[in-house]
C-alpha positions in Angstrom: 154.0 132.4 159.5 154.3 129.5 156.5 150.8 130.7 155.1 151.6 134.3 155.1 155.3 133.6 152.9 153.0 131.7 150.5 150.4 134.2 149.8 153.0 136.6 148.8 154.0 133.7 146.4 150.3 133.4 144.6 149.7 136.1 141.8 146.5 136.9 141.0 145.5 138.8 137.8 144.9 142.1 139.9 148.3 141.4 141.8 149.9 140.8 138.9 148.6 144.0 137.4 149.1 146.4 140.0 152.7 145.6 140.2 153.0 146.1 136.4 151.2 149.8 136.8 153.9 150.6 139.4 156.8 149.5 137.7 155.5 151.5 134.7 155.2 154.7 136.7 158.5 154.3 138.5 160.5 153.7 135.7 158.5 155.9 133.0 161.1 157.7 132.1 164.0 155.1 131.2 161.2 153.2 129.3 160.6 155.8 127.1 164.1 156.7 126.6 165.0 152.8 126.2 162.2 152.7 123.1 163.0 155.6 121.6 166.5 154.6 121.6 165.7 151.1 120.6 163.5 152.3 117.8 165.9 154.7 116.5 168.3 152.5 115.9 166.0 150.3 114.0 164.9 153.4 112.2 168.0 155.4 111.4 170.6 152.2 111.1 169.2 148.9 110.9 166.6 149.6 108.1 168.9 151.9 105.9 171.8 149.1 106.1 169.8 146.5 105.1 168.1 148.7 102.3 171.6 149.7 101.1 173.0 146.3 101.2 170.1 145.1 99.1 170.5 147.7 96.5 174.2 147.0 96.1 173.4 143.2 95.4 170.7 144.3 92.9 173.1 146.6 90.9 176.1 144.0 91.1 173.9 142.1 89.4 173.0 144.6 86.8 169.2 143.7 88.1 166.5 146.3 87.2 164.3 144.6 89.1 163.6 141.5 90.9 161.2 138.6 89.6 161.3 134.7 89.8 163.5 134.2 86.8 166.6 136.4 88.4 165.8 135.0 91.7 167.7 131.9 91.1 170.6 134.1 89.6 170.7 136.5 92.9 170.8 133.0 95.4 173.7 131.5 93.4 175.8 134.8 92.5 178.8 134.7 95.5 178.7 138.2 96.2 175.0 138.0 97.2 175.3 135.1 99.5 177.7 137.1 101.5 175.5 140.3 101.8 172.9 137.9 102.4 174.9 136.9 105.5 175.8 140.4 106.3 172.0 141.4 106.1 171.6 138.2 108.3 174.0 139.5 111.3 172.9 142.9 111.2 169.0 141.6 111.6 170.3 138.9 114.8 172.3 141.9 116.1 168.3 143.9 116.4 167.2 140.7 117.3 169.4 140.4 120.4 168.9 143.8 121.0 165.4 143.0 121.0 165.0 140.0 123.5 163.4 140.5 127.0 166.0 140.2 129.6 
């Protein structure tokens, strides 16, 4: 009896692969819907919001393009610090959604 129970907990490569294939086949539509939602969220919300924040930052500092001379100006401006923190919060939210639970 003890050996039979222990045998169920021994994972081999073939056993894990067969369980993975079974789970994917069982939940394929749910998996596809979640991936579409997840990637769509990144494509239509996260990326444009970060880009919009960056554009606001560049326009508020009256910079045409970012180079090493302007980079110090960007990092020392209080408005840019707030916008960078906002960008980090948005990216942290997206990373939180990306965590395997």
